[in-house]
N, C-alpha and C positions, 0 to 999 in steps of 0.2 A: 867111321869118319866119312866113307864114301856114301853110305846111305843118308847120313845127315846132310852132306853137301847136296845130294840129289833132292832131298826133301826141301831144302832151302831154295834150290833152283826152281822146283815146281811151284813153291809158294810165291816166289817172285814173279813167275809167269802169271800165276792166278791173280796177283794183285795188279800187275801191269795191264792185263788184258782188258779190263773195263775202261781204263784210261785210254788205251789205244783205240778201242771201239768208239769211245766218245769223240776222240780227236778226228777219227775218220768220218764220223757222222757230221761233225761241225764243218769239216773241210768240204764235204759233199753239199751241205746246205749252203755254204758260202759260194761254191761254184754255181749252184742253181740260181742263187740270188743275182750274181754277176751276169749270168747268161740271160736271164729273163729281162733284166732292165737294159741290157745292151741290144736287145732285139727291137728294132723300130716297129711301132704299132703293135707290140705284143700285148694281148689281152690279159696275160698273166701278171703284168707289172702291178705290184702292190697287192696282189691277191684278189683283184676284182675280175674274176673270170666271167666272160660274157658281156662285160661292159667296160670298154677301154676309156678310162678317164684321160689318157694321155695320147689320144689318137693324133694330135697335132705335133707331138714330139717325135724326134728321131731317136737314135740310140742315146742312152744315158749311162754314163760310167759310174758304177758303185763298187764297193769292196776295195777301194783304193785308199791311199793315205797321203797326207801332206807332211812335208818336212820344212822347218824353218832353217834355211841354210845360213842366212845372215839376218839378224833382227834390225840392223841399220841404226843401232843406238850408240855405237862406239866409233871413235875415230881410228883410222889405221895409223901406221908408224909415221907416215908423212903428214899427218894431221888432217887428212881428208877423210870425211865420213864415208864408209862403205854403204852402198845402197842396200835396202832390204831385198832379200831374195827368198823365194819360196819354190819348192819343188813338188810336183804332183807325181806320185809313184803309183802307176796303174796296176791292176790285178795281173796283167800279163808281164809285169816287170819293166815296162817302158817308163822312162822318166822324162818329165817336161819341166824345165827350169825357167822361171819367170821373174823378171825384175821390172822396176818402173820404166825402164827404157824400152824393153821389148813387149811390155804389156799391151800397148795399143794394137800391135800386130796379132796378139793372141785373143783379142776380144771376139773376133768372128769365129775362131775355133770353138770357144766355149758357148757361143750363141747357137752354133749348129749342133754341138754335142756337149751338153752340161755334164758336170762331174760332181758327185757327192762323195767326199773323202773325209776320213777321220784323221785327226791329229793325235799321234801317239808319242808322248814325251819320252825322252831317253832315260830320264831319271825316275825315281820312285814316285808314286802318286797314290792318293787314297781312293782308288777306283771302286765304284760300286759294281762295275761290270755290266750293268744293264741300263743305266740312265744316261741319256745323251743331252748335250747342250748344242742346239742347232743354230747356225747363223747362215745367212744367204747373201750373195752378191751377184748382180747380173753380169759382172765382167771382172777380169783381173784389175783393170784400171780403177774400178770402184773400190775393190778390196784394198789397193794401195792408198787410195784417197783417205780411207779410214783405218790406216794401218795400225796406229797406236791404240785405237779403241779395239781393234781386232786382237792385238796382243794382250790387252787388258783382260779380255774375256777368256783367252786361252789360259792365262795364268790362273785366273779365278777358277775355271773349270778343273784344272789340274789339282788345285788345293781343295776344292769342294768335292772331289770324287766323281765328277761328271766326265763323260767322254765327249770331247768337242768334235762336232761334224760341221763341215762347211760345204754348202752348195754354191757352185759358181756356174752360172748359165742364165740365159735370158728366156723370156716368154716367146714362143713362136708367133710369128705375125698372124697366122691363122687363128690364134686363140685370143686375139686382142679386141674382139667384139663382144658386146653383151649377149648372153645366151638366151635372154628373154626380154623383149622390149618393154614388157610391163614393169620391169624393175626401174625404168626411168621415170615413173610417175610419182616418185616421192616429192615432198614439198621442196626439199633442198635442191633436187635436180631440176625440178620445174622452174625454180628461181634462177639457178645458175646457168642452166642450159637454154631454157626457153624464155627467160626473163619475164615470166608472167607476174603481173602485179599481185594477184591473189596468193601465189606461192610465196612471194617475198614478204607479204604482210603477215601471213600465218607462220612462216618459218621464223626461227629465232636467230639472233646474233649473227654469226658469220654466214648464214645462208643468204644474207642480203648484200654480199660482197660485190656482186656484179653491178648492183644499182648504186653502191656507195664505194667506189674503188679507192677513195682517199681515206677510208675508215682504217685507223691503225690496227683494229682488231682483225681486219681482213688480210693483212699482209702475209701472214703465215700460210694462207691457203691459196695464194696466187701461184699458179702452176709454173710460170716461167722462172720462179725462184728455186725450183727443185733441180736436182742433178740426176740425170738418167743417162749413163754411159750406154752407147750402143742403141739407144732408142730416142728418137727426137720427140719431145713433148708436143702434142697437138694443141695444147691449151683448150681442150674440149673434154669436159668431165664425163661425157658419155663413152669415151674410149677407155678400154681396159688397159692398164699399165702393168709394168713388170713387178708391181707390188704383189701380184698373185703367184709369183714363183715360190713363195713360202709354203703353199699348199702341196704341190708335187714334191717339194723338198721334204716336207713333214712326212708324207706317205712313203717316200723312198727310204727315209731313216727308220720309220717304224717297221718297214719290211725287212730290215737287216735281221738276220737270224738271232742275234744276241741282244737286241735292244728291246726293253720292256716298257719304256716310256721316254718322253723327251721334254725338255724345256726349250722354248724358242725365245731368242733375244734379237731384236733388230741390231744391225751392225753398228749403228750410230749411238747405241746405248753404252753406258759406262758403269762399272761396279766400283763404288768408292772404296778406297783403301784407308785404313785397314779394314778388311772385310770379315773379320772374325764374327761379327754379328750376323752376317749373311749366311755363313756356312751351315748352321743347324736349320735355318729356315728353308734352304734351297731344296732339300729332299722331302720337305713336309708334305707337299701335294702328292708325291709319288707314294709315300707311305700311307696316305689316306686312301685306303682301298675302296672307300665308298664313293669316290668321285673319279670319273674318267677324263674330264676336261675341266680346266680352270683358267679363268681370265682374272687379272687383278681388278679390283673395284676401288672406288674412291669415296671417302667420307665427305659429305657436304659440310663446309665450314660453318654454315649458318644453322642448319637443322641438326647436325650431328648424325644424321641418318646415312646409311650406305647408299650411294647412288649407282645406277647401272650405267657406268661410263666405260664400257668395254672398248679396248683398243687392240689392234692387231700387232702391236709392237712387242708383246711378250705374252706367253701362255704356256700351259702345261697340257699334255695329252698322253694318255696311257695307251699301250698297244692292245686295244680291245676292239671288238666289232663296232661298238658305239663310238669310240674315239676315232677310228679310221673313217667311219661313215660320215661323221660331222665334217671332216676336212674334205672328203670326197664331194659332199653336197656343196660345201663352200666353193670349191673350184668349179663344180658343174654349174653353179648359179652365179658365176662371176658377172659383175655389173659395175659400171662407172670406173672412173680413174683410180680412186682409192679402193682398197680391199673392203668389201662389204661382207656381212655375215650370213651364213646359210640359215 
């Protein structure tokens, strides 16, 4: 009996050892990930050794998690609705609790030190383990402004088996200028910024908005109608805006040791319920190993042909050299108020 017990004990140790080794390796990779992104001006951030794409950023907190303390959807006993509350739990164990009342005081904190954190639900989920759903907000105030849409995507990600990541933080002031003046020579920019007649004649549709401010088709592109917490709109299309925070957020998420790919969704998008039809489609791009980057396209109603109408509101990228390089170039070649493509 003693020899059998010893044999079972040795077998148990032999089985457990690989798991313990893997756990230790994962913990070390996580510590290295947190340390590299918390180091201001670190050239190792995102794995781009020798070329710091984030030279204007200070420390960035990663490896943290967010917790929904109160969803703000139900009334308390007295009939008053409890405000939504969210907590950031950092890698060192510190906790920051934010609600709509103290959010304005927290905006500057996240502007100076962005945080990319994962939402881990307390209940069971159909997790893939390696595919993320990324959302970004330039401030806690903006996150609460779109709170219901944020919750919508958290629930969808949980059911779809995606890991929700949320970046909260602004674009540094030093990174809000075009990196190459040549990018301002497009027809649309020439029309909107320089008001050249040639540019406005050649450019189509909404590119003529400055010359025809009363045109209803132009209303959606008038900058003063946009909402930018923590950054005053200059109403000048040549200035780079915080739309570009999605690029560093994407690279920071892909740099996480256990992430193999991600889907990005603008915070103001919504997944329609019931979303049973969306679930099998959501992982299709990740499973298509022949493609590292995918943007949705749109079929033209008149011709039936697929049109190249790429938008930065949603995309998929795989954690590969080609996928990371695309978003690195996109950020390095930032130009104009809206996010342009590399």
